[in-house]
C-alpha positions in Angstrom: 25.3 113.4 52.3 28.4 115.3 51.3 30.3 117.5 53.8 33.4 119.5 53.2 35.8 120.6 56.0 38.6 123.1 55.2 40.2 126.2 56.5 37.9 129.1 55.6 40.6 131.7 56.2 43.0 129.9 53.8 40.2 129.5 51.2 39.4 133.2 51.3 43.1 134.2 51.2 43.6 131.9 48.3 40.8 133.3 46.2 41.8 136.9 47.0 45.3 136.0 45.7 43.8 134.4 42.5 41.8 137.5 41.8 44.9 139.7 42.3 47.0 137.4 40.1 44.3 137.4 37.4 44.3 141.2 37.3 48.0 141.3 37.1 48.2 138.6 34.4 45.8 140.7 32.2 47.9 143.7 32.8 51.1 141.8 31.8 49.4 140.6 28.6 48.1 144.1 27.6 51.4 145.8 28.4 53.7 143.0 27.3 57.3 144.2 27.1 59.3 141.1 26.3 61.5 139.1 28.7 60.7 141.3 31.7 57.0 140.7 31.4 57.6 137.0 30.9 59.7 136.8 34.1 57.1 138.6 36.1 54.4 136.3 34.7 56.5 133.3 35.7 56.9 134.5 39.3 53.2 135.2 39.4 52.4 131.7 38.1 54.7 130.0 40.7 53.1 131.9 43.5 49.6 131.2 42.3 50.3 127.5 41.9 51.6 127.4 45.4 48.6 129.2 46.8 46.3 126.8 44.9 47.9 123.6 46.2 48.2 124.9 49.8 45.2 127.1 50.4 42.4 126.3 47.8 42.8 122.6 47.1 43.2 121.0 50.5 40.0 119.7 52.2 38.4 116.8 53.9 35.4 115.6 52.0 32.9 113.2 53.6 30.8 111.3 51.0 28.4 108.4 51.3 31.2 105.9 50.3 34.0 107.2 52.5 36.3 110.1 53.4 38.4 111.8 50.8 41.4 113.7 52.1 42.7 116.2 49.6 46.2 117.2 50.5 48.4 119.6 48.5 49.7 117.0 46.0 47.8 113.8 46.7 44.3 112.5 47.4 43.6 109.7 49.8 40.3 107.9 49.9 39.3 105.8 52.8 36.1 103.8 52.7 34.0 104.1 55.9 34.5 100.4 56.7 38.3 100.8 56.5 38.5 103.7 59.0 40.0 102.3 62.2 40.9 105.4 64.2 40.7 109.2 64.0 43.1 111.2 66.1 43.5 114.9 66.5 46.7 116.8 67.6 47.4 119.9 65.6 46.0 118.0 62.5 43.6 115.1 61.9 45.2 111.7 61.4 43.1 108.9 59.9 44.4 105.3 60.5 43.4 102.4 58.4 45.1 99.1 59.3 48.9 99.8 59.0 48.4 102.9 56.9 47.7 106.4 58.1 47.0 109.7 56.4 47.4 113.1 57.9 45.0 115.8 56.8 46.5 119.1 55.7 43.3 120.9 56.8 41.5 121.6 59.0 44.2 122.1 61.6 44.2 123.6 65.1 46.7 125.6 67.1 47.4 125.7 70.8 46.0 129.3 71.0 42.8 128.2 69.2 42.4 125.2 71.6 43.0 127.4 74.6 40.4 129.9 73.4 37.9 127.0 73.0 38.6 125.9 76.6 37.9 129.4 77.8 34.6 129.5 75.9 33.5 126.6 78.0 33.8 128.5 81.2 31.7 131.4 82.5 32.7 134.5 84.4 36.2 135.6 85.3 37.5 132.0 85.3 37.0 131.9 81.6 38.7 135.2 81.0 35.4 137.0 80.3 34.1 140.1 82.1 33.1 139.7 85.8 29.7 141.2 85.0 28.9 138.6 82.4 25.3 137.2 82.9 25.2 133.8 84.6 24.4 131.0 82.2 21.5 128.7 82.8 22.2 125.1 83.7 21.5 123.9 80.2 23.7 126.6 78.6 26.5 125.8 81.0 26.2 122.0 80.3 26.3 122.7 76.5 29.4 125.0 77.0 31.2 122.4 79.0 30.4 119.7 76.4 32.0 121.9 73.7 34.9 123.1 75.9 38.2 122.6 74.2 36.6 121.5 70.9 38.0 123.2 67.7 37.0 122.9 64.1 39.4 120.0 63.6 37.8 118.2 66.6 34.4 118.7 65.1 35.5 117.3 61.7 37.2 114.3 63.4 34.0 113.6 65.3 31.9 113.5 62.1 34.4 111.1 60.5 34.2 108.8 63.6 30.4 108.8 63.6 30.1 107.9 59.9 32.6 105.2 60.3 30.9 103.7 63.3 27.5 103.9 61.5 28.9 102.0 58.6 30.4 99.1 60.6 27.1 97.2 61.3 26.3 97.2 57.6 29.8 95.9 56.9 29.3 93.1 59.4 26.1 91.9 57.7 27.8 92.0 54.3 30.7 89.8 55.4 33.5 92.3 55.2 34.1 92.6 58.9 32.1 95.0 61.1 34.7 95.6 63.8 37.6 98.0 63.7 40.0 95.1 63.5 38.2 93.6 60.5 38.1 96.9 58.7 41.7 97.4 59.5 42.8 94.1 58.0 40.9 95.0 54.8 42.4 98.4 54.7 46.0 97.2 55.1 45.6 94.6 52.4 47.1 91.1 52.4 49.1 90.9 49.2 51.4 93.9 49.4 53.3 95.7 52.1 52.5 99.3 52.7 54.7 101.9 51.2 56.0 104.9 53.1 54.8 108.3 51.8 56.7 111.5 52.5 55.2 113.8 55.0 55.6 116.8 52.7 52.3 115.9 51.0 50.5 115.6 54.3 50.6 111.8 54.4 51.6 109.9 57.5 54.2 107.2 57.5 53.0 103.9 56.3 50.3 105.1 54.0 49.4 102.7 51.3 50.3 104.2 48.0 48.6 101.8 45.6 45.8 103.1 43.4 44.2 99.6 42.9 43.0 97.1 45.4 39.6 96.2 46.7 36.9 98.5 48.1 38.2 98.0 51.7 41.6 99.6 51.0 42.9 103.1 51.5 43.7 104.4 48.0 46.2 107.2 47.5 46.7 108.9 44.1 48.4 112.0 42.7 46.1 115.0 42.3 46.0 115.9 38.6 44.9 119.5 39.2 47.9 120.1 41.5 50.3 118.6 39.0 48.9 120.6 36.1 49.1 123.8 38.1 52.7 123.2 39.1 53.6 122.0 35.6 52.3 125.2 34.0 54.2 127.3 36.5 57.4 125.3 35.8 56.9 125.7 32.0 56.6 129.5 32.4 59.8 129.6 34.5 61.7 127.6 31.9 60.3 129.9 29.1 61.3 133.0 31.1 64.8 131.6 31.7 65.3 130.8 28.0 64.1 134.2 26.9 
């Protein structure tokens, strides 16, 4: 089953900008006035490319084979048998052997986490009105279980569950069912891990190779992001030359 986790606010903002940019691009084409229109189009293209790679593209996609992390400029795919640990601070970090990838989205803030904690409490303690109806025992237990949990925590929990469910099958297949076994497969034995810059949302030590066996974390450049940035750069060069 395929599940996609991303920032809904960023996605809506991104598509609103795309609609605005498309309308302005049509207007620039219809009322083309030479270099000034070309310069305006270049600025519009650069902003649209940035919005695309930071708001629309990023996501965490759960598939039957593994988890795909789409960061602004790179994609990281981790098979379920290679997921060793999933941690959440302000962002989700997936560890596979000596490699790690930090997810651009979904993220959480201190304010969002504090609000989630308050939702788990009832009455004045939780910051709600004093006259708030008392919760039943079952409702209070459910609220306490979800206290402090944000969208990022929920996404991380789904990743952990799928990874744990895949480990028994990996053990019977001879690829190693424990976290240590999966970790050694993810880290690889022939090559040392390469360090990836954190600007693309990848943690230090992430394996950058695109090849390797099915038990390895695979990180590749995202063609869509590179095309968007390349088109924007081409328009900037054209506007400068004009």
